[in-house]
TISE-775790 format. One record per residue (C-alpha): residue in three letters; x, y, z. Coordinates in steps of 0.2 Angstrom, whole numbers, always signed. Layout:
<res->ALA; c1->X; c2->Y; c3->Z>;
...
END
This chain:
<res->MET; c1->-487; c2->-174; c3->+815>;
<res->SER; c1->-485; c2->-156; c3->+807>;
<res->PRO; c1->-496; c2->-152; c3->+792>;
<res->GLU; c1->-480; c2->-152; c3->+781>;
<res->ILE; c1->-475; c2->-170; c3->+787>;
<res->ALA; c1->-494; c2->-176; c3->+786>;
<res->GLY; c1->-495; c2->-169; c3->+768>;
<res->LEU; c1->-480; c2->-181; c3->+764>;
<res->LEU; c1->-483; c2->-196; c3->+775>;
<res->GLY; c1->-502; c2->-196; c3->+778>;
<res->PRO; c1->-515; c2->-206; c3->+768>;
<res->ASP; c1->-517; c2->-193; c3->+755>;
<res->GLY; c1->-498; c2->-188; c3->+754>;
<res->ARG; c1->-486; c2->-193; c3->+741>;
<res->LEU; c1->-477; c2->-207; c3->+751>;
<res->GLY; c1->-493; c2->-212; c3->+761>;
<res->LYS; c1->-502; c2->-216; c3->+744>;
<res->LEU; c1->-487; c2->-225; c3->+737>;
<res->ALA; c1->-486; c2->-236; c3->+752>;
<res->ALA; c1->-505; c2->-240; c3->+751>;
<res->GLU; c1->-503; c2->-244; c3->+733>;
<res->LEU; c1->-488; c2->-255; c3->+736>;
<res->MET; c1->-496; c2->-264; c3->+750>;
<res->GLY; c1->-513; c2->-266; c3->+743>;
<res->ALA; c1->-521; c2->-259; c3->+759>;
<res->PRO; c1->-521; c2->-242; c3->+768>;
<res->ALA; c1->-505; c2->-240; c3->+777>;
<res->ARG; c1->-498; c2->-228; c3->+790>;
<res->ALA; c1->-481; c2->-221; c3->+794>;
<res->VAL; c1->-474; c2->-231; c3->+809>;
<res->ARG; c1->-456; c2->-225; c3->+810>;
<res->ILE; c1->-445; c2->-211; c3->+802>;
<res->LEU; c1->-426; c2->-211; c3->+801>;
<res->TYR; c1->-415; c2->-198; c3->+793>;
<res->PHE; c1->-398; c2->-202; c3->+785>;
<res->ASP; c1->-385; c2->-191; c3->+779>;
<res->LYS; c1->-369; c2->-199; c3->+772>;
<res->THR; c1->-356; c2->-185; c3->+770>;
<res->PRO; c1->-337; c2->-184; c3->+767>;
<res->GLU; c1->-334; c2->-183; c3->+786>;
<res->VAL; c1->-347; c2->-196; c3->+791>;
<res->ASN; c1->-346; c2->-210; c3->+778>;
<res->TRP; c1->-351; c2->-227; c3->+784>;
<res->ALA; c1->-355; c2->-244; c3->+779>;
<res->VAL; c1->-368; c2->-256; c3->+785>;
<res->SER; c1->-366; c2->-275; c3->+783>;
<res->TRP; c1->-378; c2->-286; c3->+776>;
<res->HIS; c1->-394; c2->-288; c3->+787>;
<res->GLN; c1->-413; c2->-288; c3->+789>;
<res->ASP; c1->-422; c2->-275; c3->+799>;
<res->ARG; c1->-430; c2->-285; c3->+812>;
<res->THR; c1->-437; c2->-273; c3->+825>;
<res->ILE; c1->-451; c2->-261; c3->+826>;
<res->ALA; c1->-452; c2->-245; c3->+836>;
<res->VAL; c1->-466; c2->-245; c3->+849>;
<res->ALA; c1->-473; c2->-232; c3->+861>;
<res->GLU; c1->-470; c2->-243; c3->+877>;
<res->ARG; c1->-464; c2->-260; c3->+882>;
<res->VAL; c1->-478; c2->-273; c3->+883>;
<res->ASP; c1->-471; c2->-290; c3->+887>;
<res->MET; c1->-481; c2->-304; c3->+877>;
<res->PRO; c1->-476; c2->-321; c3->+869>;
<res->GLY; c1->-468; c2->-320; c3->+852>;
<res->PHE; c1->-461; c2->-302; c3->+854>;
<res->GLY; c1->-443; c2->-300; c3->+859>;
<res->PRO; c1->-429; c2->-297; c3->+863>;
<res->TRP; c1->-432; c2->-279; c3->+868>;
<res->SER; c1->-420; c2->-264; c3->+866>;
<res->VAL; c1->-420; c2->-245; c3->+868>;
<res->LYS; c1->-413; c2->-234; c3->+854>;
<res->ALA; c1->-413; c2->-215; c3->+855>;
<res->GLY; c1->-425; c2->-217; c3->+870>;
<res->ILE; c1->-438; c2->-227; c3->+860>;
<res->HIS; c1->-443; c2->-245; c3->+864>;
<res->HIS; c1->-439; c2->-257; c3->+850>;
<res->VAL; c1->-444; c2->-276; c3->+849>;
<res->GLU; c1->-443; c2->-290; c3->+837>;
<res->PRO; c1->-461; c2->-295; c3->+832>;
<res->PRO; c1->-467; c2->-310; c3->+824>;
<res->ASP; c1->-463; c2->-312; c3->+805>;
<res->SER; c1->-482; c2->-308; c3->+801>;
<res->ILE; c1->-479; c2->-290; c3->+807>;
<res->LEU; c1->-463; c2->-288; c3->+798>;
<res->ARG; c1->-470; c2->-294; c3->+782>;
<res->ASN; c1->-483; c2->-280; c3->+783>;
<res->ILE; c1->-470; c2->-266; c3->+782>;
<res->VAL; c1->-464; c2->-257; c3->+767>;
<res->SER; c1->-449; c2->-245; c3->+769>;
<res->LEU; c1->-450; c2->-230; c3->+757>;
<res->ARG; c1->-433; c2->-220; c3->+756>;
<res->LEU; c1->-436; c2->-202; c3->+749>;
<res->HIS; c1->-419; c2->-196; c3->+742>;
<res->LEU; c1->-415; c2->-178; c3->+746>;
<res->ASP; c1->-399; c2->-179; c3->+735>;
<res->ASP; c1->-394; c2->-188; c3->+720>;
<res->CYS; c1->-387; c2->-206; c3->+725>;
<res->GLY; c1->-377; c2->-214; c3->+712>;
<res->PRO; c1->-367; c2->-231; c3->+713>;
<res->ASP; c1->-352; c2->-222; c3->+720>;
<res->ASN; c1->-361; c2->-213; c3->+734>;
<res->GLY; c1->-365; c2->-228; c3->+745>;
<res->PRO; c1->-382; c2->-233; c3->+739>;
<res->LEU; c1->-393; c2->-246; c3->+747>;
<res->LEU; c1->-389; c2->-263; c3->+741>;
<res->ALA; c1->-403; c2->-276; c3->+742>;
<res->VAL; c1->-405; c2->-295; c3->+738>;
<res->ARG; c1->-419; c2->-295; c3->+726>;
<res->GLY; c1->-434; c2->-305; c3->+732>;
<res->SER; c1->-426; c2->-309; c3->+749>;
<res->PHE; c1->-441; c2->-303; c3->+759>;
<res->ARG; c1->-449; c2->-320; c3->+753>;
<res->LEU; c1->-437; c2->-329; c3->+763>;
<res->GLY; c1->-444; c2->-323; c3->+780>;
<res->ARG; c1->-433; c2->-321; c3->+795>;
<res->VAL; c1->-415; c2->-328; c3->+789>;
<res->PRO; c1->-403; c2->-334; c3->+803>;
<res->VAL; c1->-388; c2->-321; c3->+803>;
<res->SER; c1->-376; c2->-336; c3->+799>;
<res->GLU; c1->-385; c2->-339; c3->+783>;
<res->ILE; c1->-387; c2->-321; c3->+776>;
<res->GLY; c1->-370; c2->-322; c3->+767>;
<res->ARG; c1->-376; c2->-337; c3->+758>;
<res->HIS; c1->-391; c2->-328; c3->+751>;
<res->VAL; c1->-380; c2->-313; c3->+747>;
<res->GLU; c1->-369; c2->-324; c3->+737>;
<res->LYS; c1->-383; c2->-331; c3->+727>;
<res->GLY; c1->-390; c2->-314; c3->+724>;
<res->PRO; c1->-396; c2->-306; c3->+713>;
<res->ILE; c1->-390; c2->-289; c3->+721>;
<res->GLN; c1->-400; c2->-274; c3->+716>;
<res->ILE; c1->-390; c2->-257; c3->+718>;
<res->CYS; c1->-403; c2->-244; c3->+723>;
<res->CYS; c1->-398; c2->-228; c3->+715>;
<res->ALA; c1->-410; c2->-213; c3->+714>;
<res->LYS; c1->-410; c2->-195; c3->+709>;
<res->ALA; c1->-415; c2->-181; c3->+722>;
<res->GLY; c1->-434; c2->-183; c3->+724>;
<res->GLY; c1->-434; c2->-201; c3->+719>;
<res->VAL; c1->-441; c2->-215; c3->+731>;
<res->VAL; c1->-433; c2->-232; c3->+733>;
<res->ALA; c1->-445; c2->-245; c3->+740>;
<res->MET; c1->-440; c2->-260; c3->+751>;
<res->ARG; c1->-452; c2->-274; c3->+758>;
<res->GLY; c1->-449; c2->-279; c3->+777>;
<res->LEU; c1->-437; c2->-293; c3->+779>;
<res->THR; c1->-427; c2->-288; c3->+764>;
<res->VAL; c1->-408; c2->-293; c3->+765>;
<res->HIS; c1->-399; c2->-276; c3->+763>;
<res->ALA; c1->-383; c2->-267; c3->+766>;
<res->SER; c1->-374; c2->-251; c3->+761>;
<res->GLU; c1->-356; c2->-248; c3->+757>;
<res->ARG; c1->-345; c2->-233; c3->+761>;
<res->ALA; c1->-346; c2->-220; c3->+748>;
<res->ARG; c1->-332; c2->-220; c3->+736>;
<res->ARG; c1->-335; c2->-202; c3->+731>;
<res->PRO; c1->-343; c2->-195; c3->+746>;
<res->GLY; c1->-355; c2->-181; c3->+746>;
<res->HIS; c1->-371; c2->-178; c3->+754>;
<res->ARG; c1->-382; c2->-193; c3->+753>;
<res->ARG; c1->-398; c2->-188; c3->+763>;
<res->VAL; c1->-412; c2->-200; c3->+764>;
<res->LEU; c1->-428; c2->-199; c3->+773>;
<res->HIS; c1->-432; c2->-217; c3->+777>;
<res->VAL; c1->-450; c2->-221; c3->+782>;
<res->ASP; c1->-458; c2->-237; c3->+787>;
<res->PHE; c1->-476; c2->-240; c3->+783>;
<res->SER; c1->-487; c2->-254; c3->+790>;
<res->CYS; c1->-504; c2->-260; c3->+787>;
<res->ALA; c1->-504; c2->-271; c3->+802>;
<res->GLU; c1->-512; c2->-267; c3->+819>;
<res->LEU; c1->-502; c2->-272; c3->+834>;
<res->PRO; c1->-509; c2->-284; c3->+847>;
<res->CYS; c1->-513; c2->-283; c3->+866>;
<res->GLY; c1->-511; c2->-265; c3->+868>;
<res->LEU; c1->-495; c2->-263; c3->+860>;
<res->GLN; c1->-494; c2->-247; c3->+850>;
<res->TRP; c1->-483; c2->-240; c3->+836>;
<res->ALA; c1->-471; c2->-227; c3->+842>;
<res->LEU; c1->-476; c2->-215; c3->+828>;
<res->ALA; c1->-495; c2->-212; c3->+833>;
END
């Protein structure tokens, strides 16, 4: 990890400290995603839970699966105990208001554990829904297993987000996080 990235994501970095504070334990960055919603690339993401983790290599073991490969990186659905020990921090590089396709989240839904896909709509209807707007430089936090979505931007402009998953969990039996 470069010194600049470590200065942001490491244990003494802005996001690293925030993750540890939210989790009540030291946490490490385990996955980084970058999103840029623009007028030319303006998408929606339907209601779902993030259920996979990125790992260095495939190690078959009970309770882990199914497996997939995304952008050359192995991903697997782990037991809920690992997903519950993840917090996602979304650093906004641009302002994101209600018209720019913000993250939508069902408040407290992480407490439900893994929700069958067929039941997600019922939880969305019950709500309450949080619209997660942020100014540039602001951070939106989301616990693992939160039911969430994103609409297409009604007034598209750049909506760049650095999405970083942090975990305080160690993986079992030689399985290693992809971001070491």
